N, C-alpha and C positions, 0 to 999 in steps of 0.2 A: 091521419089519412095517408095511405101509401099510393094514392093515385098520382101519377107523374104530372107535373106542371110544365107546359110547353112554353119555351121562349122564342119559338119560331114566329117570324112576322111574314105571313104570306103576302102582305101588301108592300113589302120592302123591295128595294132594288136588288139587294144581294140574293134574296130568294128568287126573284125573277130571272136573274142571270144564271143561277144554278139550275133552275127548272128548264130554261131554254137549252142549256148545254146538255142536260140529261135527256131531254126529249129528242135532241139531235142524235144522241147515241142510241136511244131506243129505236129511232127510225132506221138507223144502220142495222141494228139487230134484226128488226122485222124483215129488212131486205135480204139479209143473209139466210134467215130461217125460211124465207119464201123459196130459196134455191133448193132446200131440202124437200119442201112440199112439192116442188115442180118435178121431182124425180128425174127421169132421163130426158125430160123436155117434151114439147108438144108432139113431135113425130112419134116417139116411142110410147107415149101415153095413149095416143089415138090408135096406134097399132094394137096395143094391149086391149083397149076397149072394143076394137073391131073383132077381137077373138071372143067377145062376150064375157070378159073377165073384169072383176072388180079391182080397183087400186088398193094398195096396202092399207092406206088410212081408211078407205071405205070398209074394208074387211074388219078393221078394228072397231070402227064406229058401229057396225052391225053386231059385233060380238059383245061389246060392253052394254051395260044396262042403259035404257033410254034416259037421256038428259043427265047422265052421270059424267063426272070429269075424267079426263085421261091425262095423266102427268107424263108428258113425253120426256125422255131422257136422252142426253147427248145428241140433240138434233144437228149440231154443227160438227159432228165427228168427221174427220178428214179435211176440215177447212184448211186451206193453204198447204195441203199435203205435197204439192209439187213445187212449192216455193223454196227459197234458200233456207236451209235449216230444217226443212220439213221432214227429212229422213227418208224420202222416197224419190225415185228417179222420175216418177210421173205423177200427175195430179189425179185425184179421185173425186168423184162427185160429193158435194156437201151432203152429209147424212150417212155416207158409207154404205149405200144401197140396202139400208136396214132401218126400220122404225122400231123403237123399243120404248117401253114405259110401264107405268102402273095404272091399271084400270079395274073397275068393279064389274064382275060378271056374276049374275044371279046373287048379288049381295056379297060376293067374295072378292076381296082385293087380290089381284093376280098380276104377275109380271107377264107382259105380252111382248113377243118378238115377232116381227113380220118382215119377211123378205120383200124388197121392192124390185119386182122383175122388170120394171121399165128402165132400170140402171144396169146396163151390161148383163141383162138376163138375171139379175139378182145375184150375180157371182160375188164371192167373198174375197175381199182384199185385206191387207193387214189391219186396216181400221175397222172393217166389219168384224174381224175376229176379236179385236180389243173390245168393241161395243158389245159383242155377244158374251164375252167373259164377264163384263161388268154387270150385265143383266142377270146372269146366273149367280153372281156374288150377292146381288141385292135379294134375289129369291131365297137363297140359302140363309143369309144373315137375318132376314126378317120373316122367314117361314111363310113365303107367298107361293102358291101354285104357279107353275111356269107353263105358259101356252105358246107354242111355236106355230106361226102361220107360214107354211113352207111353200116356196116356189123359187128355187134357186138353180142356177146353172153350175153350181159347184165352185171350185177354186178359180180365182183370177189367175190364169196360167202364167202370165209374165212375171207375177210376184209369188209363184208357188214356193220358191225357196224360203220365203219369209213366213209362209202360213202353213205349209204341210206339217212340219214336225210339231210346232207349238199348237196347231189347230186341233190336235187330238184331244186337247183339254175340253173342248166343247162336249164331247161324248162322255168323258170322265165326269164332267159336272152333272150331266143328266143322271148318271147312275148314283152319284153322291146325293143329289136331291131326293131321288127315290128312296135311297137307303135311310135318309133322315125323315122319311114319312111325308115328304113334300111332293104332291102329285105333279107329274109332267104330262102334258097333253100335246100331241102333234096333229094339226089339221093340214093335210097335204093337198094343195090346189094345183100343183104342176110338177115340175121336175124336182127330184130329190135323189140325185144319182151319185155313184161312186162312194166316197166317204160320207156324203150327205145322206146316203141310204141308212146310215146308222142313227140318224136323228130320229126318224120314226121307230127304228129298230130298238132304240134304247129308251123310248118314252113309255109311260104307263098306259096311256090311252092313245089310240091312233084312228083317225078318220081320214079316208081318202075319197076324193071326188071322182065319180065314174067318168071314164073316157078322158080324164084330164090328168090325174095323178100318174106319175111315172117314177117308180122306185126300184132301182136295181144297182147292183155293185158295178156291173159293166153293161153299157148299152150295146145295141146290135152291132155297131162297127167294131167295138172292142172284142165282143164275143166271137165275131167272125175272124178277127186277126188271131185271137188266142186259141180258139178251138176248131175253127172252120165251120162252126154251126151257124145255120141261117135261122134267124128268129126276129119277130116283130116286137114293137114296143109293148103292145098289150099283153101278149103271151109271156113276155120276159119280165114285165114289171108293172102292168096295169092295175088299176084299183080292183077290177073284178077278179083278176087272178089272185091278188093278195087277200081278197075277202073270201073267196071260195076254195082256193087251193093251198096257198102258203100259210094262211092264217095270220099274216103280218097286220092286216087291216082288221080292226075290231068293228068298224062301221064303214059301209060304202054309202056315200051321200049322192043324191041324184044330181045336185049342182052345188055351186058355192054357197048359196043361201041355206041350203039344207045342211051343208057341212057346219056352218056357223050355228045353226039351230041345234044340231047334235052336240057341238062343242059346249054350248050353254047348258044343255041337259046333263052332260057329263059333270060339269062343275056343280050343278044343282044337286047331284047325287053324291057329292063328296062328303056331305054331312060335316062341312068345315066350320070351325069356330075359332074365334080369336082367343089367345091365351093370356094376353096382357090386360091391363086395367081398362075399365070403361071410362069414357070421358065425363067430365063434370058438365053442368049446364054452360053453354057458350054465351059469352057476352062480347059484343063488338067493341073495338077500341073507342075511346072518347074523342080521338082526333082522326081526321080524314086521311085515309091511306094515300089519297092523291097527293098529299103534301110531301110524301117520301121523295118525290121528284126534285124538291128544292132544298135538300139537306146537305148533300155531298158536294163540296166545291170542285170545280173542274181541275184546279191546281191542288193535288193531293198533299202538298206541303202544308196547306192550311188545315188545321185540325177542326173537327166538328164534334158536337156532343152526341154520343150514340144513344143517350136517353131519348132524344127526339125520334130516333128510329124505333126504339123499344116501345115508346108511347103509342106508336101507330101500328104495331103488330100484335101486341099482347091483349088478352081479354080485359076489357074495362080500363085499359092503360094503367093497370094496377101492378106495381113493382115494389117488392120489399128488398131494398138494397142492403147488401152485406158488406161490412167494413167500409162505409162510405168515406171515412176520414183517413183511411190507411191505403197506401198504394193507389192514389187517386187517378193514375193514368190508365187503370183498368177498372171498369165498372162491373161488379158482380152482384147477382141478386136472384130472387125467386119470382116466378110469374106463372101464369096459365095461358096457354095458346090453343085456341079452338077446343077448350075443355081439358087439355092435357097439361099437367104440372111440368114445368121446366126450370132448369137453372140457366142463367145467362151470363156469359163472359164477353165483354165488349170493350174494345180499345177506345180510350177517350182522347189521348194525345199522342198516339202512335208508338212512342218508345216504351219498352218494358224495362223497368228497373228491378232491383232486388226485392223491395217490398211488394211490388205487383206480382212477382213470381211466387213469393211465399203465400200471398193472399190467394192466388189462383190455385196453388196446390192444396191449401186447406179447404177451399170451396169445393174443389173436385172431390176430395175425400168425403165431405159432407153430403154431396149429391149421391155418392156411392152408398153411403149408409142408408139412404132412403129410397134408393132405386130410381132417382129422378134423372131423366134424360137431360143432356147439356146442349145448349145452343151457343156456338161461338160466332160472334159478329166481328169480322176481321177488318182492321184498318191500322196496320202496324208496320213500322219501319225496322223492327227488330229489337234486339236487346241492346242496352246502352253500352257504348265502348268508351275507352279512355282510362288514364292511369288511376284516377280515383275509384272508378267503378270496378276495374280489374282487381285492385287491391281490396276492395270491399267484398269480393267474392261473387261477381256477377255470373261467372261460369257455373259456380255451385248452385246459385239460386235459379238460373235458367235451367240447369239440369234437373233440379227438383221439380220445376213446373212441367218440363217435357216428360219426366218420369211419370208424374201423376197422369198426364194426358195419355201416355202410352199404355199404362196398365189399368186405367179406368175401365170398369166393366159395364157401365151404363151406356146406352146408345148416345152417339154424338151427331149433331147436325152442324154444318158450317155454312156461313154466308160471307163471301168476300165482298165487302162494300167499297173499299178503297184500296189502299196500299197493302201489299202482303210480301214483305221483303225479308230476306235473311232467315235466321232461325226463328224470327217471330212467326213465320209461316208454320213452323213445326210446333211451337208452343201453343199456337192458337188452332191446332188441329187441322193442318193442311192435308192434302190428299195422301201423303205418305203415312199419316196416322189413322187411316181407315175410318173416317166418319161414315155413318150409315148413308148420308147424302151430303153432297157439297154443291152449292150453287154460287154463281158470281153475278154481280151487277155489271152493267155495261161500263161503269166508271172504274172498275177494278184494274189493278196492275199487279203483277207478281214476277219477281226475279230475285237473284241472289243479293242484289242491292239496286239502288236507283241508277238509271243510265249515266247521269253526270258523275256520280260517285265512282261507278265502275270504270268509266273512261279515265277519270282523274287518278285512280289507283294505278292503272296501267301506265299512265303518263309518268307518275312519280317513280315507278319501278324502272321504266326505261331511262329516265334522267339519271337515276342513281347508277344504273349499269354503265351508262356512257361515262360518267365521272370516274367510276372504278377502273375503266379501261383507259382513262386519260384522253378520251375523245370529245370533240365538240358535240353538243346536243343539237339535233336538227329541229328547230322550233316549228318550221313550216310543215315538216312531215308529222310532227307530233300533233299539230292542230288538225291535220287531215285525218290522222288516226283517231283522235278523240271524236271528231264529227261522225266518222264512219261507225265507230263502236256505239256511240250514243244512239244513232239511228237504228242500228241492229238491235240493241237491247230494248229500245222503246218498242219496236215492232214485235219482238218476241215476248214482251211482258203484257201485251194487250189481251183482253179476255177472249176474243175470237180465236186467236192463235192457240191459247192454252186450252180452250174448250175443244178445239179441233183435235187435240192430242189426248182427250178424255181426262184432263187433269181436274175437271169438274163434271157435274152431271147436267150442266146446262147454264147458259147465260139467261137471266130472267129480268123482266121489267120490274123495277123496285116496287111498283104498285101491286104486284102479284106475290110479294114475299110472304104475307100472312097466309094466303091460300095455299101456296106451295108447301110451306112448313106444316100447315095443318094436314095436308094430304100425306106428307112424310111421317108425321107423328102417328097418324092413324095406321099407316102401313107398318110402322115399327111395332105397334101394339098387336100385330098378328102373332108375334112371337111371345114366348113366356117372359115374364119379368125377370130381371137378374136374380141370381141366387140370393137367398136371405143372408148368408154369411158374408162378412166383409171380404172384398177382393184383395189380392196380394199386390204389393208394390215392390219395386226394386229398392235398393239402398239409397235413401235420400242423402245427398251431400250437404249437410246443414252445419 
């Protein structure tokens, strides 16, 4: 039998402590996500409603199929953007004035991007731009139609220097999606002006709401200044003008509900079909997903068995482990998740040694031979260091694993459950290695190394520098420096901070892991399976 046996004791004290700690983190997550849902706050939400308009998430809910899921992406974008290390001089609202995700419209999985006009009129800041780029990448990689629900005041002018030049990629991405045969649809509910006018201008299908949509390169004040011409909003860029005169609008909707209805009919007429494999019959895990709350210790220095996680997310808790006696710090094996075959790589004791690296590279090659997507479950402190390991070739072995991850042609999914430090983040398919989707648990931490280790390294370097200069080492200043550095690295390694910078696609409740991965695997299979021929790899240093 290949059904996993669980050693977790849900009645034990250790489980209770871990569960309580995780539930506290989940409560923090829900509080932060609520900020994104709140948009611009009660004042601006009520003003928007008073104009007879729907909120961004209401538009999405009416667009997607009834009772179907919506996988929201990057809801914490811009979190902490005004704090130290945030990279911006001012803070932006959590969510970056944009809602994005994957939803089902008329039976077709689509990427949906909706401006939130309650947040600074839906204007785009640097995090809005990054979130938009990510949505387009997901649409292109997974062959998913892209639907834009447009109502935006354009660029956030105080940060225009950061968004004007790179922001042109938004329109380039629309044309590349269309060139790849992936439909792009724009439903315009309000303003889409200046550069934003190219958003419907470069979409395959355009719907504008009568008396509400405003699409022009230059509004009346700009036209007056540039040409001296007097003109009103409607004659310059209203929905009726574009539907009757310019031809930019393919459909003029009577109201928002009509626009969403027309958008659904457009998708229904795409004659869209998935190119990937159909799922096998789905079997629930034999163990309760609720128990995922009590697996990860609050202290990430304490290892945990990832098989306990695997047993609660894969179909039937059925797992064929590959090389179980070799490189035991990395668990590899085959499973099915929501009917889709997958290969799993999961850190067991954090550290990656030479055998683990070689095992991973071989396993990745095997997955590529069969076109099987790979799931990386991260809890790693990185590759092992020290004289013995350097002499045994840890750099070569780590490079082999990273090479295999880099050049693997099958889709990758990544979930960061615990630690994600150093090059272990790379070898286990971190953001830089372009997994199709990457999510983190509230327990996750990621940095170049642990806070205490990083502060200690700086301390050692400072002590050696003082000795080299023949100076006395200031122990008090060193202690203050270590405390400051540890606090900074700790705050910058937390999941909200990282998610705010779009280093993942969202922080998720561990109990939702199976559902989220199932939605991702379904979306991935909208694209064609990998080519039959073996993929190319770089030169392995073996």
